[in-house]
C-alpha positions in Angstrom: 19.0 -48.3 7.5 21.7 -48.0 4.9 24.4 -45.6 5.1 22.8 -43.7 2.3 19.2 -43.5 3.7 20.7 -41.7 6.7 22.9 -39.2 5.0 19.7 -38.6 3.4 17.4 -38.3 6.4 20.1 -36.1 8.4 20.1 -33.9 4.9 16.0 -33.6 5.1 16.2 -33.0 8.6 18.6 -30.1 8.5 17.0 -28.6 5.6 13.5 -28.7 7.6 15.2 -27.3 10.5 16.9 -24.4 8.3 13.6 -23.8 6.8 12.0 -23.5 10.3 14.5 -21.3 11.1 13.9 -19.0 8.3 10.0 -19.0 9.3 11.2 -17.3 12.4 13.1 -14.6 10.5 10.5 -14.1 8.4 7.9 -11.2 8.3 4.6 -11.5 10.2 2.5 -9.0 8.0 2.9 -7.3 4.9 3.9 -4.0 5.2 5.5 -1.4 3.6 6.3 2.6 4.7 7.9 4.6 2.3 8.3 8.5 2.3 8.7 11.5 -0.4 8.6 14.8 -0.5 6.3 16.5 -2.4 6.3 20.1 -4.1 2.7 21.2 -3.3 0.9 22.5 0.0 -0.5 20.4 1.8 -4.2 21.2 0.9 -3.5 20.0 -3.1 -1.5 16.6 -1.4 -4.7 16.2 0.9 -7.4 16.6 -1.4 -5.2 14.4 -3.9 -5.5 11.5 -1.6 -8.6 11.9 -0.7 -10.4 12.0 -3.7 -10.5 9.0 -5.6 -11.5 10.8 -9.5 -7.2 12.0 -8.4 -6.3 8.9 -8.2 -7.8 7.8 -11.5 -4.5 10.3 -12.6 -1.6 8.9 -10.2 -2.5 5.1 -8.8 -0.2 2.6 -10.7 -3.1 0.1 -10.8 -5.2 1.8 -12.5 -6.0 3.0 -16.5 -7.4 6.8 -16.3 -8.3 5.8 -20.5 -10.1 2.9 -18.9 -12.9 4.6 -16.4 -15.5 2.4 -17.7 -14.9 -0.2 -14.3 -14.8 2.5 -12.1 -17.5 3.5 -9.7 -16.5 6.4 -7.5 -19.3 7.1 -4.8 -19.3 9.1 -1.7 -18.5 12.6 -1.7 -14.5 13.2 -1.4 -12.5 14.7 1.5 -15.3 12.7 4.0 -15.3 9.2 5.5 -17.3 7.0 3.2 -16.0 8.4 0.0 -14.8 5.1 -1.9 -14.2 3.9 -5.1 -15.3 0.0 -6.9 -13.2 -1.4 -9.0 -11.2 -4.5 -10.6 -8.1 -5.3 -10.9 -6.6 -8.8 -11.9 -9.9 -10.7 -12.1 -11.8 -9.3 -9.2 -13.9 -6.4 -7.8 -12.3 -4.4 -5.2 -13.4 -1.9 -3.2 -11.5 1.2 -1.3 -12.5 3.7 1.0 -11.6 6.3 3.4 -12.1 5.2 6.8 -11.4 8.0 8.7 -9.1 11.7 8.3 -7.3 13.6 10.9 -6.9 17.2 10.5 -7.2 21.0 12.0 -9.0 23.7 10.1 -6.1 24.5 7.4 -3.9 21.3 8.0 -4.5 17.4 7.4 -2.6 15.0 9.4 -3.7 12.0 8.3 -5.5 10.2 5.7 -6.5 5.9 6.5 -7.9 4.2 3.6 -9.4 0.3 4.0 -9.4 -1.7 0.7 -11.3 -5.0 0.4 -12.6 -7.4 -2.0 -15.8 -7.3 -2.9 -16.5 -10.6 -2.9 -15.2 -11.2 0.7 -16.8 -7.8 2.1 -13.8 -7.9 4.8 -11.5 -5.0 4.8 -7.9 -7.1 3.8 -5.7 -4.1 3.6 -4.9 -0.6 4.7 -2.8 2.6 3.5 -2.6 5.2 6.0 -1.0 8.2 4.7 0.4 11.5 7.2 1.3 14.4 5.8 3.8 16.9 7.3 5.5 19.9 5.6 9.5 20.5 5.3 10.6 24.3 6.7 9.6 25.3 2.9 6.2 24.3 3.5 6.5 21.7 0.6 4.6 18.7 2.0 6.2 15.5 2.9 4.1 11.8 2.9 4.7 8.9 4.1 2.7 5.7 3.1 2.1 2.9 5.0 0.4 -0.1 3.6 -0.5 -3.1 6.0 -2.0 -6.6 4.5 -2.7 -9.2 6.7 -0.6 -11.2 8.2 2.0 -14.4 6.9 1.5 -17.5 8.4 4.1 -18.3 10.2 4.8 -22.1 7.7 5.6 -19.3 4.4 7.3 -16.3 6.4 10.6 -18.3 5.5 9.3 -18.6 2.0 8.7 -15.1 2.0 12.1 -14.3 3.5 14.0 -16.7 0.7 12.0 -14.9 -2.3 12.4 -11.2 -0.7 8.3 -11.7 -1.7 8.0 -8.8 0.9 10.8 -6.1 -0.8 7.4 -6.4 -3.9 5.1 -3.5 -1.3 8.5 -1.5 -0.7 8.6 -1.2 -5.1 4.5 -1.3 -5.1 4.2 1.6 -2.7 7.5 3.9 -3.9 6.5 3.7 -7.6 3.1 5.1 -6.6 4.3 7.6 -4.4 6.4 8.8 -7.3 3.3 9.1 -9.4 1.8 11.4 -6.9 4.4 13.2 -6.8 5.1 13.5 -11.0 1.2 14.5 -11.0 0.7 17.0 -8.3 4.7 18.7 -9.5 3.0 18.9 -13.3 0.0 20.9 -12.3 0.4 24.5 -12.9 -0.7 25.8 -9.7 1.6 22.9 -7.2 4.4 25.0 -5.8 1.3 27.8 -4.5 
């Protein structure tokens, strides 16, 4: 083997070893947790999160003026309340899986999302609600969307693609905050 071919072979081996090491560093699944404080009550926040009629007003992937692509089913604030919608050319659905609450305070709202053609849940959204010392609501949103195949983890780490979920999560929480704080009774 010529010295040039040996050099190329070593370069290829080193690149593969480097990429393999990055696969160990990359995230195992797409996941994001972000929080925001909103000047409103726990009840108003819980209602905005557990009623898909309200999501149309703040959720960044939906256009409030284009309601023809939405079908809302079930009763708000109840398990099985859901929505079927079209986004990025695919029929998708979200459904409230569970709400954990006491008589006067909602703690957790869990939502499952699925692509309608697959009929299998492919993502979870969990909202954890709390209050600060002044009684303002704090919401922490955790998004989880499946496991990343091992051989793609290096590419996700290199491109920073996992941070896309943090940005998306922050944008939605900021829109939720703007929506609730702009309502006349948001601070009561």
